C-alpha positions, 0 to 999 in steps of 0.5 A, a space after each residue: 177269690 180264685 180257687 186253687 185247683 191241684 193236680 196230684 201225681 202219685 209216683 212209684 219207682 222200680 229198678 230194672 237190671 239194665 240200670 233204668 228205672 220205671 217211673 210210673 204214676 197217676 195224674 188226677 185233679 183235686 176231685 180225684 178225676 183223671 187228667 188225660 194228656 198231662 206231659 211227664 218228662 225228665 228235665 233236660 233229657 229226651 225221656 218223656 210221656 203223656 198221661 193216658 185217658 185214665 191219668 196213668 203214665 209210665 216212663 223208662 229212663 236212666 235217673 240219678 240223684 240230680 234227676 228232676 221229673 216235670 209234670 205239666 198241663 195246659 193252664 197249670 204251673 209246671 211242677 218239678 219233683 226231684 227224684 230219689 228212688 232210695 228215699 222216696 219209693 212212693 210220693 204224692 205231689 201237687 200242681 197249682 193252677 196258674 193265676 191269670 
């Protein structure tokens, strides 16, 4: 039986005066260890970044109710998170390992 391993993404939002949002968070594995180098980007845009050696990421972007944040890492399924800063100022989501 294969083990399913998850990555957890903690996201927080803060609104800036110039109508951009700072999307920040941390990507960690199921054991709580930081995941360095995970790709974090807004779907269908050029806004993106990677998590640092501590798993942290920060992204300045213009978002709206249709914005979707994508987190990807080699060997894991992409995880898409619909962004709604008014309803979810902090959220926790997970990625699942690809089955081979």
